[in-house]
N, C-alpha and C positions, 0 to 999 in steps of 0.2 A: 504494500500500500504506500502510495506517495503522500508525503506530508506537504500540505500547502501552507506557505507562510508568506507574508508580505514584508518587504524591506521597510524598516522604520523611516519616517520622513526625514529624520536628521541625517541619515545616510544619503537620501536623495539630494538634500541641500549640499552636502559635502561633494557629491558627485557632480552636481551642476556647477559648483565653483571650480572643482578640479578640471572638468572637461571644457571650461570656457576660459576663465581668468588664468588657470593653470597652463594654458597652451602657450603663454608668453615665456620664452626661455629665461627671462630675467626675474621670473616669479616662481616661488616654490610653495605649493599648497601642501602643508604638513598633514599627516594622518589625523583623522578626527579624534580628539581627546574626549573620551567618555568617562574619565576617571572621577568626575564630579559634575554636579549640576549647577550652573549651566555647562553644557558641553561646549567645546571650543574648536573652531576652525581657525587655524593660524595661517596667514598668507605672508610669507617672508619675501621682502623686497629690499635690495641693497640701495637702490637709487632713491634718495630722499624726496625728490620732486614727484617721482612715480608713486612712492609709498604714501605721501600725503594726499595726492590726488585720488589714489585708489581708496584710501581710508574715508574720503569724502563721498564717494559715489556708490560704494557697496552697502547693501542692507546690513546694518550692524547687529541685528538680532532677530531671532525667530522664536515663536512660542508654539509648542505642540502639547497643549494640556499641561501635564506636570513636568514636561521636559522643555528646557530652553536651550538655544544654541546661540553663542556669541561668535561673531566674526571679527577677528583682530588682524589688522595689517601691522606687521612688525619689521624692524630692521634686522640685520645679521646678528645682533646681540639680544634679540627678543624684546627690545623696547618698542612699545606701541607708538605708531605714528599718530600725531594729532591731525584731525581733518584740516585740509587746506580751505581757503576762502575763495569763492567765486562770487564776487559782488554783483555782477550783472550777467546777462545772458551770454555775452562773449566770454566772460570769465569762467562761467560754468562749462561752456563748450571747450575752452582750453584745458580745464581739468580732465574732461573725458579724453581729450587728445593726449595729454601727458600720461594718464593712467593706462591707456590701451594702445598707444602708438606702436608697440612692438608685438602686439598680439596678432597672429595670422588670421584670426576670425574678424578682426576690426578693419574696416576699409576707410573710415573717416567720420567726420561729424559735420552736420549742417545745422544752420539756424534759420528759421523762418516762422511766420505766423502759422498757427494750427489751421485756421481758416482764412481765406483771402480777406474777409471783412474784419478780421481782428487786428488789433494793433500790438497785442502782447506776443512775444516771441517764444518759440518752443525749441528745445535742443533735441536733435535727432542723431544719436550715435547710430552708425550704419555698419551692419555686419554682413559677412559673406552669406550667400544663399547656400547654406550647408546644414546638415543634420547632425545634432548631438545625440549620440546613442551610447547607452551603458546598461549593463545588466542591473535590474532593479526588482526582481520578482513581480513584474507587471503581469497580472493575470489575464489581461486582454490582448497581450502580445504573445504569439506562439512561442517565441524564444525567451520571453520574460524580460524583454528590453524596454527601457524608457527611450522614447524617440520624440524629438522636437527640433524645431529650427533653432539655429544659433541665436537669432534675434529674440525668439520667445523665451529661451533659457536665460539670456542676459536680462530680459525684462523681469524675470523672477528674482534675480540676485542683485540687480542694480536699483538704486532708489528711483522712484517715479517722479520725484521733484527734489531739486537741490536749491536751497535758499529761496524757496517759493517759485522756482522756475521749473516748469513741466519738462520732463524728459520722456521721450517715446522711442524705444529701441526699434530699429527698422532694418529691413533686409535689402541688400544691394540689388538693384534692378539688373536683369539679365539682358537688357537692351544694348 
């Protein structure tokens, strides 16, 4: 008899971070630390400008009922980076550029109004048209895989607003 179980959501979050942000050669996503609650996902970055920018744009914590997960961006010595400041829409766009510039899934960042009739600007980090896939005990997938587009996964792990400025992860056009 086969025992059916589902991967806990904290492993899904770790895998989402590992398979997106962790694709940058200058970034190391450490194994999930489950030794205490909250659990910890540590993202090690040596470059201070990249580290501060990344600390600004990633979702800092997740809550799963009685279990919490903290995401920490740290330097080579394990010291946590303070979030950087993007005071306006262009500053926030520069933070995304600094944080993700070496990531092969990231193609750039654009700024424009969400709707043509709006004056407020939105930041659009743009990602390759690719699929993020990892094993996750997914009962609706024949092989048990988690499957989603890069932009959709980044949407889950990046903040949807930075300093009140809306951020919408997007997929590169194939045109």
